[in-house]
C-alpha positions as a printed Julia matrix, in Angstrom:
199×3 Matrix{Float64}:
 -20.31  -37.03   -93.93
 -21.48  -36.85   -97.81
 -25.12  -36.06   -97.16
 -24.03  -33.45   -94.31
 -22.03  -31.58   -96.63
 -24.26  -31.6    -99.78
 -27.28  -30.53   -97.52
 -25.13  -28.06   -96.0
 -24.51  -26.2    -99.54
 -27.74  -26.7   -100.85
 -29.37  -25.1    -97.73
 -26.93  -22.18   -97.96
 -27.41  -21.32  -101.34
 -31.39  -21.96  -100.69
 -31.22  -19.06   -98.08
 -29.12  -16.99  -100.1
 -31.69  -16.43  -103.01
 -34.41  -16.2   -100.44
 -32.6   -13.28   -99.11
 -32.57  -11.94  -102.62
 -36.49  -12.64  -102.73
 -35.69  -15.05  -105.87
 -37.52  -17.75  -107.13
 -34.75  -19.52  -107.5
 -34.78  -20.37  -103.66
 -37.41  -22.61  -104.04
 -36.09  -25.81  -106.23
 -32.86  -25.29  -104.39
 -34.73  -26.08  -101.08
 -36.35  -28.97  -102.95
 -33.06  -30.78  -103.06
 -32.02  -29.51   -99.56
 -35.31  -30.88   -97.81
 -34.56  -34.4    -99.55
 -31.18  -34.78   -98.42
 -31.34  -33.19   -94.78
 -34.48  -35.89   -94.19
 -32.38  -38.57   -95.03
 -29.79  -37.27   -92.91
 -31.78  -36.64   -89.99
 -33.06  -40.47   -90.1
 -29.59  -41.84   -89.92
 -28.81  -39.57   -86.82
 -32.03  -40.3    -85.07
 -33.22  -36.43   -85.49
 -36.94  -37.78   -85.82
 -38.85  -34.61   -85.39
 -36.81  -32.75   -87.54
 -36.86  -35.81   -90.36
 -40.81  -35.27   -90.51
 -40.32  -31.67   -90.63
 -38.4   -31.69   -94.12
 -41.54  -33.68   -95.16
 -43.4   -31.14   -94.39
 -40.89  -28.42   -95.69
 -41.01  -31.01   -99.31
 -45.03  -29.65   -98.97
 -44.76  -26.18   -98.15
 -41.99  -25.29  -100.36
 -43.9   -26.49  -103.13
 -46.64  -24.42  -101.85
 -44.48  -21.29  -101.61
 -42.95  -21.33  -104.94
 -46.2   -21.14  -106.44
 -47.34  -18.62  -104.48
 -44.31  -16.66  -105.47
 -44.65  -17.54  -109.22
 -48.29  -16.58  -109.25
 -48.95  -13.7   -106.9
 -52.39  -13.84  -106.93
 -52.93  -11.48  -103.67
 -51.35   -8.8   -102.32
 -49.32  -10.7    -99.68
 -47.55  -12.45  -102.04
 -46.91   -9.54  -104.3
 -45.39   -7.08  -101.36
 -43.25   -8.08   -98.0
 -45.64   -8.05   -95.45
 -45.58   -7.71   -91.26
 -47.46   -9.08   -88.6
 -50.29   -7.32   -86.63
 -50.04   -7.3    -82.49
 -52.9    -9.54   -82.59
 -51.51  -12.06   -85.48
 -48.13  -11.91   -83.22
 -49.92  -13.11   -80.56
 -51.87  -15.75   -82.19
 -48.88  -16.76   -83.91
 -46.79  -17.53   -80.79
 -49.63  -19.41   -78.51
 -50.11  -21.52   -81.7
 -46.22  -21.98   -81.89
 -46.17  -23.05   -78.57
 -49.0   -25.46   -78.8
 -47.66  -27.21   -81.31
 -44.37  -27.85   -79.47
 -45.85  -29.23   -76.71
 -47.66  -31.57   -78.98
 -44.66  -32.73   -80.81
 -42.67  -33.1    -77.4
 -45.23  -35.5    -76.51
 -45.45  -37.61   -79.3
 -41.5   -37.64   -79.41
 -41.67  -38.71   -75.63
 -44.28  -41.64   -76.55
 -43.2   -43.14   -79.94
 -39.63  -42.17   -80.25
 -35.82  -42.91   -78.09
 -35.19  -39.34   -79.06
 -32.8   -37.96   -76.35
 -32.87  -34.48   -77.6
 -36.9   -34.19   -77.27
 -36.99  -30.58   -76.19
 -34.63  -29.05   -78.37
 -35.95  -31.42   -81.29
 -39.75  -29.91   -80.68
 -38.67  -26.57   -80.25
 -37.0   -26.19   -83.18
 -39.41  -28.17   -85.38
 -42.42  -25.73   -83.95
 -40.25  -22.77   -84.76
 -39.47  -23.61   -88.33
 -43.16  -24.55   -89.09
 -44.17  -20.91   -88.05
 -40.95  -19.66   -90.24
 -41.55  -21.47   -93.17
 -45.34  -20.43   -93.07
 -44.36  -16.69   -92.98
 -41.54  -16.9    -95.98
 -44.37  -18.21   -98.27
 -46.27  -15.2    -97.91
 -42.9   -13.29   -97.91
 -43.61  -11.92   -93.81
 -40.8   -10.23   -92.45
 -41.34  -11.62   -89.59
 -39.74  -14.87   -91.03
 -36.54  -14.03   -90.35
 -37.06  -13.35   -86.36
 -38.55  -16.86   -86.12
 -35.4   -18.22   -88.28
 -32.63  -16.4    -86.25
 -34.08  -17.68   -82.96
 -34.8   -21.19   -84.76
 -30.89  -21.65   -86.03
 -29.4   -20.33   -82.7
 -30.88  -23.62   -80.86
 -30.14  -25.66   -84.09
 -26.33  -24.92   -84.04
 -26.4   -26.16   -80.48
 -28.19  -29.4    -81.39
 -26.28  -30.55   -84.19
 -23.19  -29.99   -82.16
 -24.57  -32.14   -79.71
 -25.54  -34.73   -82.61
 -22.04  -34.69   -83.71
 -23.02  -32.98   -87.12
 -19.84  -30.22   -87.23
 -21.1   -28.71   -90.96
 -24.74  -28.38   -90.02
 -23.68  -26.77   -86.56
 -21.84  -24.02   -88.3
 -24.02  -23.34   -91.34
 -26.65  -22.47   -88.26
 -24.46  -20.13   -86.9
 -24.01  -18.72   -90.33
 -27.66  -18.67   -90.89
 -28.32  -16.49   -87.7
 -25.87  -13.62   -89.3
 -27.82  -14.48   -92.44
 -31.35  -13.97   -90.56
 -30.15  -10.38   -89.41
 -29.2    -9.67   -93.19
 -32.58  -11.11   -94.68
 -34.28   -9.17   -92.28
 -32.36   -5.68   -92.97
 -32.44   -6.61   -96.95
 -36.51   -7.23   -96.67
 -36.93   -4.17   -94.64
 -35.56   -2.29   -97.51
 -37.67   -3.86   -99.76
 -40.88   -3.43   -98.23
 -43.2    -1.23   -99.18
 -43.45    2.2    -97.46
 -47.07    0.97   -96.59
 -46.71   -2.55   -95.68
 -49.63   -4.92   -95.7
 -50.51   -7.42   -92.88
 -51.6   -10.77   -93.28
 -55.32  -11.17   -92.73
 -56.98  -13.82   -91.01
 -58.05  -16.03   -93.73
 -54.28  -16.36   -94.61
 -52.82  -17.6    -91.37
 -52.46  -21.51   -90.49
 -56.0   -22.8    -88.78
 -54.17  -22.99   -86.1
 -53.6   -19.64   -85.79
 -56.53  -18.04   -86.49
 -58.18  -16.18   -83.28
């Protein structure tokens, strides 16, 4: 119960700072990943446990980018082009299938489909967050809605309620970032997408 509460508070605070486009979000996120990773291990949510390890690395990367904006894509809020949407969705689906097969083969998970789907969506959303891409909030909205149901099934009431709140915060985040966005927003170029997302 303690880890559930602590992870909930840290995650909620980090999301608030992300909505405000504040660098404080990143160190709070580091704390949340450590706490949540331990919690997921205890509850047998294996893909999410591994995801927290990736989060830790990507959080360090995102923190560096936000503190040292050397390119236009880390100075302003950006959007994906239609072509980038297609490559990101297709690569996310491919990642989902890969994770699903790994979970089915290597773990006794009883929520492999949901666990794989949320993991793939979260990785896409996290990458977009690193580059201040407004699409991150769209991905987080759907991810958090699925997470809420999954955590309810795993008897994690605080995390389940947190994810419901996150769906609302994702809407607020999208609207807040949209207001801050430049009149002529930039889009990520091919070299700034993950290797799996490049056409």
